[in-house]
MARPALO-866012 format. One record per residue: residue number from 0; x, z, y of N, C-alpha, C, CB in turn. Coordinates in nm, 3 decimals, decimal comma. Atoms other than C-alpha are relative to their C-alpha. Glycine has a CB too. Layout:
N
+-----+---------+---------+---------+---------+---------+---------+---------+---------+---------+---------+---------+---------+
!   i !     nc1 !     nc3 !     nc2 !    cac1 !    cac3 !    cac2 !     cc1 !     cc3 !     cc2 !    cbc1 !    cbc3 !    cbc2 !
+-----+---------+---------+---------+---------+---------+---------+---------+---------+---------+---------+---------+---------+
! NUM !       X !       Z !       Y !       X !       Z !       Y !       X !       Z !       Y !       X !       Z !       Y !
...
+-----+---------+---------+---------+---------+---------+---------+---------+---------+---------+---------+---------+---------+
end
This chain:
112
+-----+---------+---------+---------+---------+---------+---------+---------+---------+---------+---------+---------+---------+
!   i !     nc1 !     nc3 !     nc2 !    cac1 !    cac3 !    cac2 !     cc1 !     cc3 !     cc2 !    cbc1 !    cbc3 !    cbc2 !
+-----+---------+---------+---------+---------+---------+---------+---------+---------+---------+---------+---------+---------+
!   0 !   0,106 !  -0,015 !  -0,094 !  11,543 !  12,448 !  10,025 !  -0,135 !   0,001 !  -0,073 !   0,006 !  -0,110 !   0,104 !
!   1 !   0,133 !  -0,013 !   0,060 !  11,181 !  12,533 !   9,949 !  -0,103 !  -0,072 !   0,088 !  -0,038 !   0,151 !  -0,017 !
!   2 !   0,103 !   0,076 !  -0,069 !  10,887 !  12,307 !  10,042 !  -0,134 !   0,038 !  -0,062 !   0,027 !  -0,155 !  -0,009 !
!   3 !   0,136 !  -0,027 !   0,049 !  10,510 !  12,344 !  10,006 !  -0,081 !  -0,129 !   0,016 !  -0,068 !   0,120 !   0,079 !
!   4 !   0,088 !   0,118 !  -0,007 !  10,264 !  12,064 !   9,926 !  -0,135 !   0,035 !  -0,064 !   0,066 !  -0,122 !  -0,072 !
!   5 !   0,135 !  -0,019 !   0,052 !   9,890 !  12,059 !   9,868 !  -0,034 !  -0,119 !  -0,089 !  -0,105 !   0,016 !   0,116 !
!   6 !   0,049 !   0,106 !   0,092 !   9,731 !  11,858 !   9,584 !  -0,145 !   0,027 !  -0,031 !   0,084 !  -0,006 !  -0,132 !
!   7 !   0,137 !  -0,012 !   0,051 !   9,373 !  11,788 !   9,483 !   0,007 !   0,054 !  -0,144 !  -0,076 !  -0,140 !   0,006 !
!   8 !   0,007 !  -0,064 !   0,131 !   9,258 !  11,948 !   9,160 !   0,054 !  -0,087 !  -0,116 !  -0,142 !   0,037 !  -0,028 !
!   9 !  -0,040 !   0,087 !   0,110 !   9,318 !  11,645 !   8,935 !   0,155 !  -0,018 !  -0,003 !  -0,070 !  -0,139 !   0,013 !
!  10 !  -0,145 !   0,010 !   0,009 !   9,682 !  11,574 !   9,034 !   0,070 !   0,134 !  -0,016 !   0,054 !  -0,069 !   0,123 !
!  11 !  -0,058 !  -0,134 !   0,018 !   9,753 !  11,948 !   9,057 !   0,003 !   0,034 !  -0,149 !  -0,081 !   0,108 !   0,078 !
!  12 !   0,006 !  -0,032 !   0,143 !   9,640 !  11,996 !   8,695 !   0,091 !  -0,093 !  -0,085 !  -0,146 !  -0,010 !  -0,049 !
!  13 !  -0,087 !   0,092 !   0,072 !   9,829 !  11,687 !   8,577 !   0,147 !   0,040 !   0,011 !  -0,019 !  -0,143 !   0,053 !
!  14 !  -0,138 !  -0,044 !  -0,015 !  10,159 !  11,810 !   8,723 !   0,020 !   0,133 !  -0,072 !   0,038 !   0,013 !   0,150 !
!  15 !  -0,009 !  -0,131 !   0,068 !  10,090 !  12,165 !   8,596 !   0,012 !  -0,016 !  -0,152 !  -0,124 !   0,088 !   0,035 !
!  16 !  -0,003 !   0,020 !   0,145 !  10,036 !  12,031 !   8,242 !   0,114 !  -0,088 !  -0,045 !  -0,128 !  -0,058 !  -0,046 !
!  17 !  -0,111 !   0,086 !   0,037 !  10,331 !  11,793 !   8,254 !  -0,039 !  -0,145 !  -0,030 !   0,068 !   0,056 !  -0,118 !
!  18 !   0,039 !   0,138 !   0,024 !  10,123 !  11,475 !   8,220 !   0,027 !  -0,090 !   0,121 !  -0,146 !  -0,005 !  -0,036 !
!  19 !  -0,041 !   0,074 !  -0,118 !  10,234 !  11,370 !   8,568 !   0,133 !   0,063 !   0,046 !  -0,112 !   0,003 !   0,113 !
!  20 !  -0,128 !  -0,054 !  -0,043 !  10,600 !  11,404 !   8,673 !   0,050 !  -0,062 !   0,128 !   0,103 !  -0,020 !  -0,108 !
!  21 !  -0,043 !   0,060 !  -0,126 !  10,621 !  11,180 !   8,980 !  -0,119 !   0,007 !   0,098 !   0,049 !  -0,149 !  -0,020 !
!  22 !   0,099 !  -0,009 !  -0,108 !  10,427 !  11,260 !   9,298 !   0,034 !  -0,105 !   0,105 !  -0,003 !   0,143 !   0,064 !
!  23 !  -0,020 !   0,111 !  -0,095 !  10,384 !  10,959 !   9,535 !  -0,040 !   0,045 !   0,140 !  -0,082 !  -0,125 !  -0,043 !
!  24 !   0,030 !  -0,039 !  -0,139 !  10,407 !  11,024 !   9,908 !   0,062 !  -0,102 !   0,095 !   0,054 !   0,143 !   0,032 !
!  25 !  -0,072 !   0,074 !  -0,107 !  10,495 !  10,850 !  10,235 !   0,134 !   0,067 !   0,019 !  -0,082 !  -0,003 !   0,136 !
!  26 !  -0,133 !  -0,057 !  -0,027 !  10,861 !  10,896 !  10,320 !   0,003 !   0,037 !   0,147 !   0,116 !  -0,100 !  -0,036 !
!  27 !   0,013 !  -0,043 !  -0,138 !  10,762 !  11,063 !  10,648 !   0,100 !   0,111 !   0,027 !  -0,143 !   0,047 !   0,030 !
!  28 !  -0,097 !  -0,101 !  -0,041 !  10,952 !  11,334 !  10,835 !   0,001 !   0,119 !  -0,098 !  -0,032 !   0,049 !   0,143 !
!  29 !   0,006 !  -0,115 !   0,093 !  10,833 !  11,609 !  10,597 !   0,071 !  -0,032 !  -0,129 !  -0,145 !   0,040 !  -0,028 !
!  30 !  -0,062 !   0,037 !   0,128 !  10,943 !  11,420 !  10,283 !   0,148 !  -0,035 !   0,015 !  -0,075 !  -0,118 !  -0,061 !
!  31 !  -0,139 !   0,029 !  -0,023 !  11,273 !  11,314 !  10,441 !   0,088 !   0,126 !  -0,008 !   0,016 !  -0,065 !   0,133 !
!  32 !  -0,074 !  -0,129 !   0,009 !  11,373 !  11,683 !  10,438 !   0,022 !   0,045 !  -0,143 !  -0,074 !   0,109 !   0,075 !
!  33 !  -0,011 !  -0,041 !   0,142 !  11,345 !  11,699 !  10,055 !   0,125 !  -0,060 !  -0,061 !  -0,126 !  -0,044 !  -0,081 !
!  34 !  -0,122 !   0,045 !   0,071 !  11,662 !  11,674 !   9,844 !  -0,015 !   0,033 !  -0,147 !   0,129 !   0,067 !   0,059 !
!  35 !  -0,007 !  -0,033 !   0,144 !  11,731 !  11,669 !   9,472 !   0,051 !   0,142 !  -0,014 !   0,092 !  -0,100 !  -0,078 !
!  36 !  -0,037 !  -0,140 !   0,019 !  11,753 !  12,028 !   9,353 !  -0,086 !   0,096 !   0,080 !   0,144 !   0,021 !   0,035 !
!  37 !   0,088 !  -0,085 !  -0,079 !  11,506 !  12,156 !   9,611 !  -0,120 !   0,048 !  -0,083 !  -0,049 !  -0,076 !   0,125 !
!  38 !   0,117 !  -0,052 !   0,064 !  11,200 !  12,360 !   9,510 !  -0,124 !  -0,044 !   0,079 !   0,008 !   0,153 !  -0,012 !
!  39 !   0,129 !   0,029 !  -0,063 !  10,845 !  12,245 !   9,579 !  -0,106 !   0,088 !  -0,065 !  -0,037 !  -0,153 !  -0,013 !
!  40 !   0,115 !  -0,079 !   0,043 !  10,553 !  12,482 !   9,556 !  -0,124 !  -0,084 !   0,021 !  -0,010 !   0,136 !   0,078 !
!  41 !   0,124 !   0,078 !  -0,011 !  10,237 !  12,285 !   9,479 !  -0,114 !   0,098 !  -0,002 !  -0,014 !  -0,106 !  -0,116 !
!  42 !   0,119 !  -0,081 !  -0,011 !   9,913 !  12,449 !   9,587 !  -0,124 !  -0,089 !  -0,020 !  -0,004 !   0,072 !   0,137 !
!  43 !   0,124 !   0,076 !   0,017 !   9,566 !  12,336 !   9,481 !  -0,076 !   0,006 !   0,133 !  -0,087 !   0,058 !  -0,119 !
!  44 !   0,059 !   0,002 !  -0,132 !   9,395 !  12,225 !   9,802 !  -0,133 !   0,075 !   0,011 !  -0,019 !  -0,140 !   0,043 !
!  45 !   0,125 !  -0,074 !   0,000 !   9,061 !  12,383 !   9,702 !   0,017 !   0,150 !  -0,020 !  -0,088 !  -0,055 !  -0,105 !
!  46 !  -0,029 !  -0,143 !   0,028 !   9,226 !  12,715 !   9,607 !   0,149 !   0,023 !   0,024 !  -0,041 !   0,041 !  -0,148 !
!  47 !  -0,141 !  -0,009 !  -0,035 !   9,553 !  12,772 !   9,791 !   0,076 !   0,113 !  -0,073 !   0,013 !   0,020 !   0,148 !
!  48 !  -0,067 !  -0,106 !   0,077 !   9,621 !  13,088 !   9,585 !   0,044 !  -0,049 !  -0,138 !  -0,094 !   0,120 !  -0,015 !
!  49 !  -0,037 !   0,058 !   0,125 !   9,650 !  12,865 !   9,278 !   0,119 !  -0,089 !   0,024 !  -0,115 !  -0,077 !  -0,062 !
!  50 !  -0,122 !   0,078 !  -0,027 !  10,010 !  12,737 !   9,280 !   0,099 !   0,014 !  -0,113 !   0,065 !   0,045 !   0,131 !
!  51 !  -0,112 !  -0,009 !   0,094 !  10,319 !  12,673 !   9,073 !   0,123 !  -0,061 !   0,068 !  -0,033 !  -0,074 !  -0,137 !
!  52 !  -0,126 !   0,048 !  -0,055 !  10,684 !  12,599 !   9,144 !   0,057 !  -0,112 !  -0,085 !   0,099 !   0,114 !   0,012 !
!  53 !  -0,072 !   0,108 !   0,069 !  10,876 !  12,284 !   9,058 !   0,135 !  -0,017 !   0,062 !  -0,078 !  -0,131 !   0,005 !
!  54 !  -0,132 !   0,036 !  -0,052 !  11,230 !  12,158 !   9,101 !   0,004 !  -0,152 !   0,011 !   0,116 !   0,053 !  -0,093 !
!  55 !  -0,012 !   0,145 !  -0,021 !  11,304 !  11,811 !   9,241 !   0,114 !  -0,052 !  -0,084 !   0,024 !  -0,035 !   0,151 !
!  56 !  -0,100 !   0,058 !   0,089 !  11,487 !  11,609 !   8,976 !   0,051 !  -0,133 !   0,051 !  -0,057 !  -0,018 !  -0,138 !
!  57 !  -0,041 !   0,132 !  -0,054 !  11,498 !  11,270 !   9,155 !  -0,092 !  -0,036 !   0,115 !  -0,004 !  -0,112 !  -0,111 !
!  58 !   0,076 !   0,056 !  -0,111 !  11,381 !  11,090 !   9,468 !   0,009 !  -0,152 !  -0,011 !   0,053 !   0,053 !   0,140 !
!  59 !   0,005 !   0,143 !   0,022 !  11,271 !  10,730 !   9,418 !  -0,051 !  -0,067 !   0,127 !  -0,089 !  -0,034 !  -0,122 !
!  60 !   0,037 !   0,061 !  -0,128 !  11,274 !  10,552 !   9,756 !  -0,031 !  -0,147 !  -0,018 !   0,112 !   0,016 !   0,104 !
!  61 !   0,039 !   0,140 !   0,005 !  11,091 !  10,222 !   9,794 !  -0,069 !  -0,035 !   0,131 !  -0,093 !  -0,029 !  -0,122 !
!  62 !   0,064 !   0,044 !  -0,123 !  10,942 !  10,011 !  10,073 !  -0,151 !   0,002 !  -0,010 !   0,046 !  -0,138 !   0,035 !
!  63 !   0,146 !   0,001 !   0,015 !  10,592 !  10,009 !   9,924 !  -0,040 !   0,075 !  -0,127 !  -0,055 !  -0,145 !  -0,005 !
!  64 !   0,048 !  -0,068 !   0,120 !  10,378 !  10,195 !   9,674 !  -0,002 !  -0,093 !  -0,121 !  -0,138 !   0,055 !   0,024 !
!  65 !  -0,001 !   0,094 !   0,110 !  10,345 !   9,879 !   9,464 !   0,138 !  -0,011 !  -0,061 !  -0,049 !  -0,135 !   0,046 !
!  66 !  -0,138 !   0,004 !   0,047 !  10,723 !   9,855 !   9,444 !   0,036 !   0,127 !  -0,079 !   0,097 !  -0,017 !   0,120 !
!  67 !  -0,024 !  -0,125 !   0,071 !  10,741 !  10,221 !   9,344 !  -0,067 !   0,000 !  -0,137 !  -0,050 !   0,118 !   0,084 !
!  68 !   0,072 !  -0,002 !   0,126 !  10,474 !  10,185 !   9,076 !   0,054 !  -0,104 !  -0,099 !  -0,148 !  -0,024 !   0,025 !
!  69 !  -0,064 !   0,100 !   0,087 !  10,647 !   9,869 !   8,943 !   0,131 !   0,050 !  -0,059 !   0,026 !  -0,129 !   0,077 !
!  70 !  -0,136 !  -0,046 !   0,041 !  10,975 !  10,063 !   8,907 !  -0,003 !   0,103 !  -0,116 !   0,072 !   0,062 !   0,122 !
!  71 !   0,011 !  -0,106 !   0,101 !  10,846 !  10,327 !   8,661 !  -0,125 !  -0,022 !  -0,085 !  -0,004 !   0,141 !   0,068 !
!  72 !   0,117 !   0,006 !   0,085 !  10,603 !  10,357 !   8,373 !  -0,114 !   0,075 !   0,068 !   0,028 !   0,059 !  -0,139 !
!  73 !   0,113 !  -0,062 !  -0,069 !  10,256 !  10,435 !   8,514 !  -0,036 !   0,136 !  -0,053 !  -0,119 !  -0,088 !  -0,009 !
!  74 !   0,033 !  -0,134 !   0,056 !  10,221 !  10,731 !   8,279 !   0,077 !   0,112 !   0,070 !   0,032 !   0,004 !  -0,151 !
!  75 !  -0,076 !  -0,103 !  -0,072 !  10,489 !  10,915 !   8,480 !  -0,071 !   0,045 !   0,126 !   0,139 !  -0,053 !   0,035 !
!  76 !   0,082 !  -0,031 !  -0,118 !  10,246 !  10,907 !   8,774 !  -0,133 !   0,060 !  -0,040 !  -0,023 !  -0,126 !   0,083 !
!  77 !   0,124 !  -0,057 !   0,050 !   9,969 !  11,047 !   8,553 !  -0,114 !  -0,097 !  -0,009 !  -0,040 !   0,111 !   0,085 !
!  78 !   0,102 !   0,104 !   0,002 !   9,787 !  10,717 !   8,522 !   0,031 !  -0,103 !  -0,108 !  -0,010 !  -0,067 !   0,137 !
!  79 !  -0,020 !   0,110 !   0,096 !   9,742 !  10,415 !   8,294 !   0,000 !  -0,133 !   0,071 !  -0,109 !   0,000 !  -0,109 !
!  80 !   0,019 !   0,125 !  -0,070 !   9,696 !  10,154 !   8,566 !   0,062 !   0,002 !   0,142 !  -0,147 !  -0,031 !   0,007 !
!  81 !  -0,053 !   0,011 !  -0,137 !   9,883 !  10,039 !   8,880 !  -0,112 !  -0,014 !   0,102 !   0,094 !  -0,120 !   0,011 !
!  82 !   0,114 !   0,016 !  -0,093 !   9,551 !   9,938 !   9,037 !  -0,063 !   0,134 !   0,029 !  -0,106 !  -0,096 !  -0,058 !
!  83 !   0,055 !  -0,134 !  -0,019 !   9,421 !  10,292 !   8,985 !   0,091 !   0,081 !   0,093 !  -0,018 !   0,072 !  -0,137 !
!  84 !  -0,096 !  -0,071 !  -0,083 !   9,738 !  10,435 !   9,138 !  -0,007 !  -0,045 !   0,147 !   0,141 !  -0,020 !  -0,054 !
!  85 !   0,009 !   0,053 !  -0,137 !   9,713 !  10,206 !   9,443 !  -0,130 !   0,045 !   0,066 !   0,009 !  -0,155 !  -0,001 !
!  86 !   0,128 !  -0,048 !  -0,057 !   9,346 !  10,297 !   9,492 !   0,009 !   0,145 !   0,039 !  -0,114 !  -0,019 !  -0,100 !
!  87 !  -0,015 !  -0,143 !  -0,030 !   9,439 !  10,666 !   9,481 !   0,079 !   0,021 !   0,131 !   0,071 !   0,073 !  -0,119 !
!  88 !  -0,081 !  -0,023 !  -0,120 !   9,714 !  10,640 !   9,746 !  -0,067 !  -0,055 !   0,125 !   0,136 !  -0,065 !  -0,017 !
!  89 !   0,071 !   0,059 !  -0,118 !   9,493 !  10,424 !   9,972 !  -0,102 !   0,098 !   0,057 !  -0,071 !  -0,131 !  -0,039 !
!  90 !   0,092 !  -0,102 !  -0,051 !   9,256 !  10,720 !   9,999 !   0,067 !   0,087 !   0,105 !  -0,052 !   0,088 !  -0,114 !
!  91 !  -0,074 !  -0,090 !  -0,088 !   9,531 !  10,904 !  10,188 !   0,088 !  -0,073 !   0,101 !   0,085 !   0,093 !  -0,082 !
!  92 !  -0,100 !   0,067 !  -0,083 !   9,776 !  10,649 !  10,334 !  -0,040 !  -0,144 !   0,030 !   0,137 !   0,003 !  -0,068 !
!  93 !   0,028 !   0,139 !  -0,043 !   9,721 !  10,329 !  10,531 !   0,119 !  -0,089 !  -0,031 !  -0,034 !  -0,006 !   0,152 !
!  94 !  -0,110 !   0,095 !   0,017 !   9,927 !  10,015 !  10,474 !   0,092 !   0,004 !   0,120 !  -0,054 !  -0,142 !  -0,021 !
!  95 !  -0,081 !  -0,010 !  -0,123 !  10,044 !  10,054 !  10,835 !   0,103 !   0,113 !  -0,013 !  -0,090 !   0,024 !   0,124 !
!  96 !  -0,090 !  -0,113 !   0,018 !  10,193 !  10,398 !  10,760 !   0,101 !  -0,029 !  -0,110 !  -0,078 !   0,128 !  -0,033 !
!  97 !  -0,090 !   0,035 !   0,110 !  10,338 !  10,269 !  10,434 !   0,113 !  -0,088 !   0,050 !  -0,077 !  -0,071 !  -0,112 !
!  98 !  -0,105 !   0,088 !  -0,054 !  10,525 !   9,994 !  10,622 !   0,088 !   0,074 !   0,103 !  -0,065 !  -0,125 !   0,067 !
!  99 !  -0,075 !  -0,075 !  -0,101 !  10,630 !  10,235 !  10,898 !   0,104 !   0,093 !  -0,062 !  -0,095 !   0,080 !   0,085 !
! 100 !  -0,088 !  -0,104 !   0,057 !  10,779 !  10,507 !  10,676 !   0,067 !  -0,037 !  -0,132 !  -0,080 !   0,125 !  -0,021 !
! 101 !  -0,044 !   0,021 !   0,136 !  10,832 !  10,355 !  10,332 !  -0,063 !   0,111 !  -0,085 !   0,157 !   0,000 !  -0,009 !
! 102 !   0,065 !  -0,098 !   0,094 !  10,741 !  10,565 !  10,025 !   0,110 !   0,066 !  -0,084 !  -0,107 !  -0,072 !  -0,095 !
! 103 !  -0,092 !  -0,070 !   0,091 !  10,904 !  10,810 !   9,789 !  -0,080 !   0,050 !  -0,119 !   0,074 !   0,120 !   0,073 !
! 104 !   0,051 !  -0,063 !   0,121 !  10,832 !  10,907 !   9,433 !   0,085 !   0,123 !  -0,023 !   0,004 !  -0,098 !  -0,126 !
! 105 !  -0,073 !  -0,127 !   0,015 !  10,925 !  11,274 !   9,395 !  -0,015 !   0,040 !  -0,146 !  -0,056 !   0,113 !   0,099 !
! 106 !  -0,003 !  -0,035 !   0,142 !  11,021 !  11,338 !   9,032 !   0,024 !   0,148 !  -0,011 !   0,109 !  -0,080 !  -0,078 !
! 107 !  -0,009 !  -0,146 !   0,004 !  10,960 !  11,704 !   8,955 !  -0,005 !   0,051 !  -0,145 !  -0,113 !   0,064 !   0,084 !
! 108 !   0,010 !  -0,069 !   0,127 !  10,991 !  11,947 !   8,667 !  -0,052 !   0,139 !   0,030 !   0,137 !   0,004 !  -0,075 !
! 109 !   0,060 !  -0,132 !  -0,021 !  10,775 !  12,258 !   8,648 !   0,097 !   0,109 !  -0,039 !  -0,129 !   0,014 !  -0,080 !
! 110 !  -0,087 !  -0,116 !   0,028 !  10,970 !  12,581 !   8,668 !  -0,079 !   0,101 !  -0,084 !   0,053 !   0,067 !   0,134 !
! 111 !   0,068 !  -0,096 !   0,089 !  10,889 !  12,842 !   8,403 !   0,017 !   0,140 !   0,054 !   0,055 !  -0,008 !  -0,145 !
+-----+---------+---------+---------+---------+---------+---------+---------+---------+---------+---------+---------+---------+
end
C-alpha cells in the first residue's frame, strides 16, 4: 500500500539525507493503516512537489513518545536529545491525543 505524509523542511531533509530513519507520529487511524513493506511518499510541506519515496522497514508501537524515544538511539530520530525530540512532537501533538492513540515510530529507508 502507498501512503503520503507531509514533513517540515528540516525533518524532510534529514530523512532524505539518511540522518533520520524513524518518523514519530500518533498511532491514529491514518497510521494504523501502515504496514511493514508499505511505501510512504514524503512531501515537503512548503513545497509539495518536492518529494521522495521510502519503504517501511519497521513499526515501533509505544504508549508514549518518551517511551518510544527511550527505546532507540536518539540519532535514529535525527536528534541528539530526548528533550529536543519531545519539544518537537509537542508542537504537533497534545498529551491527550498521545494517551488516546498511543504513538508509533515509523522506521523507513529511502528508495533509490
